[in-house]
Wavefront OBJ file of the C-alpha trace (Angstrom):
o trace
v 6.315 -184.391 -27.400
v 4.237 -182.543 -29.999
v 1.088 -184.351 -28.829
v 1.889 -183.410 -25.243
v 2.374 -179.737 -26.118
v -0.921 -179.616 -28.015
v -2.704 -180.861 -24.898
v -1.221 -178.057 -22.757
v -1.831 -174.925 -24.793
v -2.510 -172.774 -21.712
v 0.572 -173.879 -19.759
v 4.075 -172.417 -20.122
v 6.283 -175.146 -21.594
v 10.047 -175.267 -22.041
v 11.511 -178.054 -24.158
v 15.123 -178.759 -23.255
v 17.852 -181.098 -24.411
v 19.546 -183.434 -21.900
v 21.470 -181.373 -19.385
v 20.852 -179.596 -16.084
v 17.132 -179.327 -15.440
v 15.632 -175.889 -14.869
v 13.468 -175.186 -11.864
v 9.881 -176.047 -12.772
v 6.611 -176.954 -11.095
v 6.411 -180.188 -13.092
v 9.013 -181.993 -15.193
v 7.864 -184.303 -17.997
v 10.449 -186.888 -19.043
v 9.582 -187.607 -22.672
v 13.086 -188.313 -23.952
v 14.199 -191.809 -25.093
v 14.344 -194.533 -22.408
v 17.342 -194.595 -20.120
v 18.381 -192.196 -17.386
v 14.852 -191.329 -16.263
v 15.601 -192.217 -12.635
v 18.566 -189.858 -12.375
v 16.635 -187.035 -14.034
v 13.661 -187.634 -11.730
v 15.923 -187.401 -8.676
v 17.307 -184.114 -9.977
v 13.817 -182.779 -10.634
v 12.657 -183.737 -7.156
v 15.657 -181.893 -5.778
v 14.393 -178.819 -7.630
v 10.990 -179.182 -5.970
v 9.300 -180.463 -9.132
v 6.657 -183.080 -9.747
v 7.758 -185.690 -12.316
v 5.894 -187.402 -15.152
v 7.786 -190.162 -16.982
v 6.697 -191.747 -20.264
v 9.410 -194.429 -20.302
v 8.406 -198.038 -20.938
v 11.861 -199.494 -20.224
v 12.163 -201.936 -17.340
v 15.282 -200.298 -15.842
v 13.647 -196.866 -15.817
v 10.403 -198.095 -14.306
v 12.122 -200.120 -11.584
v 14.309 -197.159 -10.656
v 11.477 -194.646 -10.645
v 9.340 -196.776 -8.334
v 12.233 -196.843 -5.864
v 11.908 -193.066 -5.529
v 8.757 -193.529 -3.434
v 10.338 -192.442 -0.143
v 12.162 -189.492 -1.681
v 9.050 -188.269 -3.497
v 6.818 -188.681 -0.443
v 9.286 -186.782 1.740
v 9.334 -183.947 -0.822
v 5.520 -184.047 -1.064
v 5.810 -184.480 -4.823
v 4.404 -186.983 -7.314
v 6.505 -189.216 -9.560
v 4.079 -190.663 -12.089
v 5.547 -193.719 -13.793
v 4.595 -194.970 -17.251
v 2.160 -192.168 -18.160
v 1.712 -193.130 -21.810
v -0.197 -195.643 -23.945
v 1.000 -199.005 -22.663
v 1.854 -198.566 -19.873
v -0.523 -195.747 -19.051
v -3.913 -196.197 -20.673
v -3.486 -199.966 -20.303
v -3.041 -199.597 -16.531
v -6.082 -197.336 -16.231
v -8.241 -199.835 -18.111
v -7.014 -202.747 -16.014
v -7.713 -200.907 -12.784
v -11.145 -199.787 -13.967
v -12.171 -203.209 -15.277
v -11.140 -204.892 -12.036
v -13.547 -202.776 -9.974
v -16.454 -205.126 -10.633
v -14.578 -208.230 -9.441
v -14.637 -209.621 -5.947
v -11.290 -211.266 -6.684
v -8.925 -210.790 -9.623
v -7.090 -213.956 -10.637
v -5.479 -212.951 -13.933
v -4.715 -209.791 -15.914
v -3.449 -210.038 -19.489
v -2.329 -207.010 -21.502
v -1.826 -207.030 -25.259
v -0.792 -204.074 -27.368
v -0.290 -203.187 -31.011
v 1.488 -200.224 -32.529
v 4.084 -197.672 -31.483
v 4.428 -193.921 -31.153
v 7.453 -192.003 -32.402
v 10.977 -193.187 -33.285
v 12.127 -193.644 -29.673
v 9.093 -195.810 -28.923
v 9.785 -197.903 -32.006
v 13.447 -198.365 -31.082
v 12.545 -199.329 -27.503
v 10.091 -201.979 -28.708
v 12.688 -203.325 -31.142
v 15.072 -203.660 -28.178
v 12.381 -205.183 -25.934
v 11.852 -208.021 -28.418
v 15.367 -209.293 -27.606
v 15.122 -209.082 -23.800
v 13.590 -211.507 -21.332
v 9.928 -210.959 -20.531
v 8.809 -210.804 -16.906
v 5.485 -212.278 -15.788
v 3.793 -212.399 -12.403
v 2.873 -215.993 -11.539
v 1.727 -217.357 -8.187
v 3.056 -214.439 -6.100
v 6.449 -214.339 -7.787
v 8.303 -213.252 -10.894
v 9.067 -215.591 -13.767
v 11.288 -214.761 -16.740
v 10.331 -215.985 -20.195
v 12.171 -215.768 -23.537
v 10.956 -212.959 -25.755
v 9.248 -214.016 -28.951
v 7.516 -216.980 -27.294
v 3.938 -217.493 -26.130
v 2.275 -216.903 -29.482
v -1.371 -215.904 -29.029
v -3.929 -214.685 -31.546
v -5.409 -211.526 -30.015
v -8.476 -209.698 -31.319
v -7.994 -205.944 -31.083
v -10.787 -203.426 -31.647
v -11.825 -202.928 -35.275
v -10.546 -201.961 -37.758
v -7.181 -203.394 -36.635
v -8.625 -206.836 -35.910
v -6.653 -209.951 -35.015
v -2.887 -210.208 -34.707
v -0.399 -212.716 -33.345
v 1.136 -211.435 -30.099
v 4.305 -212.566 -28.342
v 6.224 -211.992 -25.140
v 8.693 -209.108 -24.859
v 10.326 -207.065 -22.104
v 7.198 -205.044 -21.330
v 6.624 -203.201 -18.052
v 2.858 -203.578 -17.580
v 3.149 -206.686 -15.350
v 5.641 -204.893 -13.110
v 3.311 -201.918 -12.648
v 0.083 -203.902 -12.311
v 1.482 -206.341 -9.750
v 1.274 -203.585 -7.124
v -2.486 -203.353 -7.710
v -3.125 -207.095 -7.943
v -0.579 -208.811 -5.657
v -2.921 -211.768 -5.081
v -3.411 -212.460 -8.799
v -2.166 -215.799 -10.094
v -0.970 -214.380 -13.426
v -0.182 -210.968 -14.906
v 1.241 -210.962 -18.421
v 1.866 -208.604 -21.331
v 2.392 -209.331 -25.026
v 2.870 -207.253 -28.140
v 1.762 -207.773 -31.722
v 4.520 -208.839 -34.103
v 4.819 -209.873 -37.724
v 7.101 -212.623 -38.927
v 9.568 -209.963 -40.079
v 9.514 -208.327 -36.622
v 10.521 -211.604 -35.043
v 13.178 -212.492 -37.622
v 14.875 -209.075 -37.489
v 14.582 -208.441 -33.732
v 18.226 -209.325 -33.128
v 19.473 -207.128 -35.975
v 19.843 -203.328 -36.098
v 16.683 -201.646 -37.295
v 16.653 -202.095 -41.056
v 15.179 -198.684 -41.819
v 14.708 -195.364 -40.086
v 11.615 -195.288 -37.815
v 8.615 -193.273 -38.945
v 7.884 -189.970 -37.194
v 4.639 -191.550 -35.992
v 3.893 -195.260 -35.850
v 0.261 -194.795 -36.867
v -2.806 -196.310 -35.219
v -2.415 -198.818 -32.410
v -4.546 -200.655 -29.894
v -4.522 -202.053 -26.403
v -6.563 -204.965 -25.063
v -6.963 -205.872 -21.390
v -8.393 -209.230 -20.318
v -9.300 -209.683 -16.656
v -10.358 -212.992 -15.121
v -11.673 -213.495 -11.621
v -14.640 -214.028 -9.345
v -17.748 -211.872 -9.443
v -20.744 -212.811 -7.282
v -19.249 -216.291 -6.748
v -19.024 -216.863 -10.517
v -15.845 -217.170 -12.597
v -16.004 -214.183 -14.946
v -13.947 -212.685 -17.765
v -14.004 -209.020 -18.728
v -12.228 -207.585 -21.779
v -11.652 -203.895 -22.440
v -9.942 -202.276 -25.378
v -9.078 -199.010 -27.063
v -7.800 -197.972 -30.469
v -5.979 -194.717 -31.238
v -2.558 -193.404 -32.187
v -0.220 -194.368 -29.305
v 1.567 -191.026 -29.687
v -1.706 -189.112 -29.226
v -2.727 -191.183 -26.207
v 0.699 -190.770 -24.613
v 0.462 -187.016 -25.134
v -2.984 -186.858 -23.559
v -2.189 -189.102 -20.573
v 1.044 -187.275 -19.741
v -0.645 -183.887 -20.188
v -3.400 -184.812 -17.733
v -0.759 -186.009 -15.279
v 1.129 -182.724 -15.622
v -2.000 -180.568 -15.302
v -3.312 -182.373 -12.246
v 0.133 -182.301 -10.644
v 0.067 -178.519 -11.022
v -3.376 -178.421 -9.391
v -2.081 -180.422 -6.420
v -4.800 -183.072 -6.638
v -2.533 -186.113 -7.095
v -1.035 -188.170 -4.255
v 2.649 -187.795 -3.390
v 5.098 -190.645 -3.895
v 6.124 -192.759 -6.872
v 3.248 -194.611 -8.495
v 1.715 -195.741 -11.768
v -1.790 -195.161 -13.068
v -2.717 -198.749 -12.243
v -2.172 -197.974 -8.567
v -4.894 -195.310 -8.446
v -7.874 -195.993 -6.197
v -10.244 -194.478 -8.758
v -9.149 -194.370 -12.426
v -12.559 -193.173 -13.641
v -11.757 -189.409 -13.582
v -8.742 -190.091 -15.792
v -10.781 -192.127 -18.269
v -13.491 -189.470 -18.321
v -10.950 -186.734 -19.008
v -9.386 -188.838 -21.782
v -12.826 -189.255 -23.327
v -13.283 -185.491 -23.180
v -10.108 -185.286 -25.247
v -11.386 -187.766 -27.817
v -9.814 -190.978 -26.485
v -12.407 -193.628 -25.665
v -12.285 -197.203 -24.466
v -14.891 -199.950 -24.903
v -15.924 -203.205 -23.284
v -15.945 -206.248 -25.542
v -19.480 -207.638 -25.906
v -20.149 -211.366 -25.843
v -17.556 -212.179 -23.195
v -19.031 -214.542 -20.630
v -17.820 -216.459 -17.627
v -17.251 -220.231 -17.734
l 1 2 3 4 5 6 7 8 9 10 11 12 13 14 15 16 17 18 19 20 21 22 23 24 25 26 27 28 29 30 31 32 33 34 35 36 37 38 39 40 41 42 43 44 45 46 47 48 49 50 51 52 53 54 55 56 57 58 59 60 61 62 63 64 65 66 67 68 69 70 71 72 73 74 75 76 77 78 79 80 81 82 83 84 85 86 87 88 89 90 91 92 93 94 95 96 97 98 99 100 101 102 103 104 105 106 107 108 109 110 111 112 113 114 115 116 117 118 119 120 121 122 123 124 125 126 127 128 129 130 131 132 133 134 135 136 137 138 139 140 141 142 143 144 145 146 147 148 149 150 151 152 153 154 155 156 157 158 159 160 161 162 163 164 165 166 167 168 169 170 171 172 173 174 175 176 177 178 179 180 181 182 183 184 185 186 187 188 189 190 191 192 193 194 195 196 197 198 199 200 201 202 203 204 205 206 207 208 209 210 211 212 213 214 215 216 217 218 219 220 221 222 223 224 225 226 227 228 229 230 231 232 233 234 235 236 237 238 239 240 241 242 243 244 245 246 247 248 249 250 251 252 253 254 255 256 257 258 259 260 261 262 263 264 265 266 267 268 269 270 271 272 273 274 275 276 277 278 279 280 281 282 283 284 285 286 287 288 289 290 291
C-alpha cells in the first residue's frame, strides 16, 4: 500500500479497514487475498472503478465473472494489477506481438512483496497448480515440475516449481489457441519442506528484490521461434506502480469497461512505457534463437 500511495501523490487517497466501502471514483483492493469479489461488487454498486492486486485463484475467478456487471455499469474491474500477475501479463502480451502464432507461454517468478504476499505464496505451495494444455485445464501437484530458470542478473538461476498461481488463468484469455500456458515460482529446499507447516517466522515488511521471466514459443515468419523477456525489481514497488497506473487511468476514463486483466489488453506498450518512466524496466534475453 505504501508503494501505491507514493505513486499517487496528487490524488486524494483514503485508506480504510475492511467494512462498508465509501463512495469513490476508484477503489483499489490491496488487502490480503480473499473477499475481493464481494468488495468489487459493492464498489461497482457505488459507481466505482475497481483495481484488485489479489493473486489468489478464488479471487481472480470471481472477479472475472463480474464482466457483465462491470460492463453494464460502464466501469473497469482490473484483475491482478501487481507484479505477477500484472507485469508478467504485460510482458507476455507484448512479447507475443511479434508472433504469427503463439504455441506456449511459460511464466516464472521469484520473490514476494509484503507479508500478505508472502503468506499467500506459502499457501499456494500447498494447493494444486492449474495449467492450460491443449485447449483445456489440467491440475498438477504443487512442488513438482522442477526447472532451473535463469532470472535477470544479479539474481541468476533458481529452481522453480509448480504452485497455485493465477497467471495461466489470466493469460488463457489472450492465448486460447496455445498448447501450453504454465507458471512456476522459485523455491528453496526449505520452502518445499515447510510448505505444509505454519510459517516458521513472521514475514518481512518487504520481501526484497524479485524477478519475473516470460518465455514465449511460437511461429514467426514460418519459423519456430522462442522469445524470453524478464524484469528485476522489488515486487512491492512494481505492484504499487502497476496498480497506481490502473487507478490513474481509470480516473481519466481511458480504460475499457468490464472485468479484465492486463494480459487481455490489445496494446500493452503504453503501460510498459509508463512503468519505465517510473523506473521499472524490462529486457529481452539476448542469444535466444529458434530451433
